[in-house]
C-alpha positions as CSV (number, residue, x, y, z in Angstrom):
1,M,212.8,22.1,48.4
2,T,210.7,22.8,51.6
3,A,207.3,22.3,53.2
4,E,206.9,25.7,54.9
5,G,205.2,25.6,58.5
6,V,205.7,21.8,58.3
7,N,208.0,20.2,60.3
8,L,208.0,16.0,61.1
9,D,209.5,15.3,64.3
10,G,211.7,11.8,63.2
11,S,210.8,10.3,66.3
12,G,210.5,7.3,65.0
13,D,206.6,6.4,65.4
14,A,204.8,6.2,62.3
15,T,201.8,6.1,64.0
16,D,202.2,9.8,65.3
17,D,202.4,10.8,62.2
18,A,199.6,9.4,60.8
19,L,197.3,10.5,63.2
20,A,197.7,13.5,61.3
21,L,194.7,12.5,59.1
22,A,192.6,11.2,62.2
23,A,193.3,14.7,63.8
24,G,191.6,16.9,60.8
25,Y,195.1,17.5,58.9
26,P,194.9,15.8,56.0
27,G,197.8,18.0,54.3
28,A,200.4,17.6,57.6
29,V,202.4,14.5,56.0
30,A,202.3,12.4,53.0
31,A,203.6,9.1,52.2
32,V,204.9,7.0,49.4
33,R,206.0,3.9,49.0
34,V,209.4,2.7,47.7
35,S,209.4,-0.6,45.9
36,G,212.4,-2.9,44.4
37,P,214.2,-6.1,44.0
38,F,214.7,-6.9,48.1
39,K,214.4,-10.6,48.7
40,H,217.9,-11.3,48.0
41,S,219.2,-8.2,49.6
42,Q,219.9,-7.1,53.2
43,V,218.7,-3.2,53.5
44,S,217.8,-1.5,56.5
45,H,216.0,1.6,57.7
46,G,219.3,3.2,57.8
47,D,220.0,2.4,54.0
48,F,216.4,3.5,53.1
49,L,216.8,7.0,55.1
50,G,220.2,7.5,53.9
51,A,218.9,7.3,50.4
52,V,215.9,9.7,50.6
53,L,218.2,12.2,52.3
54,G,221.1,11.2,49.5
55,T,219.0,13.1,47.3
56,G,219.0,16.5,49.1
57,I,216.1,16.3,51.7
58,T,216.9,17.5,55.0
59,R,216.0,15.4,58.0
60,D,213.3,17.1,59.6
61,K,211.3,16.9,56.3
62,V,211.5,13.1,56.9
63,G,209.5,10.7,59.3
64,D,209.4,7.2,60.0
65,V,210.6,4.6,57.3
66,I,208.5,1.3,57.0
67,L,210.3,-1.7,56.3
68,L,208.6,-4.2,54.1
69,E,210.2,-7.5,54.2
70,G,211.4,-8.2,50.3
71,E,209.8,-5.6,48.8
72,G,210.7,-2.3,50.2
73,A,209.2,0.3,52.9
74,Q,207.1,3.0,53.2
75,V,208.5,6.2,53.9
76,I,206.5,9.6,55.5
77,I,207.4,12.7,54.3
78,S,206.4,16.7,54.3
79,P,203.8,16.7,51.4
80,D,205.6,19.5,49.4
81,L,208.4,17.2,48.9
82,Q,206.9,14.3,47.5
83,D,206.8,14.6,43.9
84,F,210.1,15.7,44.2
85,L,210.8,12.2,45.6
86,L,209.0,10.6,43.2
87,S,211.7,12.0,40.6
88,S,215.4,11.7,43.0
89,L,215.4,9.1,44.3
90,T,216.4,5.9,41.7
91,A,217.9,3.4,44.1
92,V,218.2,2.3,48.0
93,H,221.6,0.5,48.7
94,R,222.6,-0.4,45.0
95,V,219.1,-1.5,43.9
96,A,217.3,0.2,41.5
97,V,213.6,1.3,42.7
98,S,210.4,2.6,41.8
99,V,208.5,5.6,44.4
100,Q,204.8,5.7,44.0
101,P,202.5,7.9,46.2
102,I,199.7,6.1,49.0
103,P,197.6,7.3,50.8
104,L,197.9,7.1,54.6
105,S,195.6,4.7,55.2
106,D,197.5,2.7,53.5
107,L,200.7,2.5,56.3
108,K,201.5,-0.8,57.6
109,V,201.1,0.4,61.2
110,S,199.0,-0.4,64.4
111,P,196.4,2.0,66.0
112,P,198.0,3.8,68.8
113,R,197.3,3.4,72.2
114,I,194.6,6.2,73.2
115,E,194.6,8.0,77.1
116,T,191.7,10.0,78.2
117,L,192.3,12.3,80.9
118,R,191.1,15.5,82.4
119,T,192.9,18.7,83.7
120,V,191.6,22.0,85.2
121,E,194.4,24.9,85.1
122,A,194.1,28.6,85.3
123,S,194.3,29.3,81.7
124,L,194.7,27.4,78.2
125,R,198.6,27.9,77.8
126,L,200.5,25.7,75.7
127,D,202.7,25.4,78.8
128,A,200.3,24.7,81.4
129,V,197.7,22.3,79.8
130,A,199.7,20.6,77.8
131,S,202.5,19.7,80.6
132,A,199.6,17.6,81.9
133,A,198.9,15.6,79.2
134,F,202.3,14.9,79.4
135,R,203.0,14.2,82.7
136,L,205.6,17.0,82.9
137,S,206.7,19.6,85.0
138,R,206.0,22.8,83.5
139,S,209.1,23.7,83.7
140,K,210.3,20.9,81.7
141,F,208.3,21.2,79.2
142,T,209.0,24.9,78.9
143,D,212.5,23.2,78.1
144,L,211.0,21.0,75.4
145,I,209.7,24.1,73.6
146,A,213.1,26.0,73.8
147,K,214.4,23.3,72.4
148,G,212.1,23.1,69.7
149,D,210.3,19.7,70.6
150,V,207.2,20.8,70.7
151,R,204.6,21.4,68.3
152,V,201.3,22.8,68.1
153,N,198.9,21.5,64.7
154,W,202.2,20.4,63.1
155,R,204.0,23.7,63.5
156,E,206.7,24.6,65.6
157,A,205.5,26.1,69.0
158,A,207.7,29.1,69.4
159,K,206.1,30.6,72.6
160,S,205.5,28.7,75.5
161,G,202.5,31.1,76.4
162,V,200.9,30.7,73.2
163,A,196.7,29.8,73.9
164,L,195.0,25.9,72.9
165,K,191.9,25.7,72.2
166,S,189.7,22.6,71.5
167,G,190.5,20.4,68.6
168,D,194.2,22.0,68.7
169,V,197.2,18.7,68.7
170,V,200.1,18.9,70.4
171,S,203.2,16.7,69.9
172,V,206.0,16.0,71.8
173,R,209.3,14.4,70.4
174,G,209.8,11.1,71.7
175,K,206.3,11.3,73.6
176,G,203.4,11.2,71.2
177,R,200.3,13.1,70.6
178,C,197.9,14.5,72.5
179,K,194.7,16.7,71.1
180,I,192.7,19.3,72.7
181,G,189.2,18.1,73.4
182,E,186.2,19.8,75.3
183,V,187.1,23.3,76.9
184,T,184.5,24.8,80.0
185,T,184.8,27.1,82.9
186,T,184.8,26.0,86.5
187,K,182.7,27.8,88.7
188,K,185.8,29.3,90.2
189,G,186.6,30.8,86.6
190,R,189.0,28.1,85.5
191,Y,189.4,26.2,82.7
192,A,188.0,22.0,82.4
193,V,190.1,20.6,79.7
194,E,189.3,17.1,77.8
195,L,192.6,15.6,76.5
196,T,193.1,13.0,74.5
197,R,196.7,11.4,74.4
198,Y,198.2,9.2,72.0
199,V,200.8,6.9,73.2
């Protein structure tokens, strides 16, 4: 089973994935709670992730795993695979588990740090605007796009020249996300872009 058009970056930052809700894309990710009698079992992040992948789900469809001490874990996952995981995941590290869907608001994560900035660019190209947001050179950002590390609105960016607009969310593997705010035109015909970066 796959979630067409949706890829989780697996960056290890559950807050980043939960930002899908705040950014206006509530269907971009889903979450489940994996519960079991783990009080006397030493289980790790890797045990839960391995059990999820053992069902046949691929790594790019799984976000972070948030451990709940002695109780289990919360897992961020592609929404099209949520029902599959509910019925397929039955044990973690030889401990029987139950799996229930949970709202993203229940995730045990800290609020992201927010940084606001403004950039003025000749165009609204992805590589121009987002490289400024993440303080990377344009060539370095283009390399990240080529590696599949950049997503626009939770879909992998295929081209560096795609035009961004107000409301778009750009994510970079391991570096967080930024949201495109108000876009205005300067007297010289350049684009002044307000950015909110979640780090």
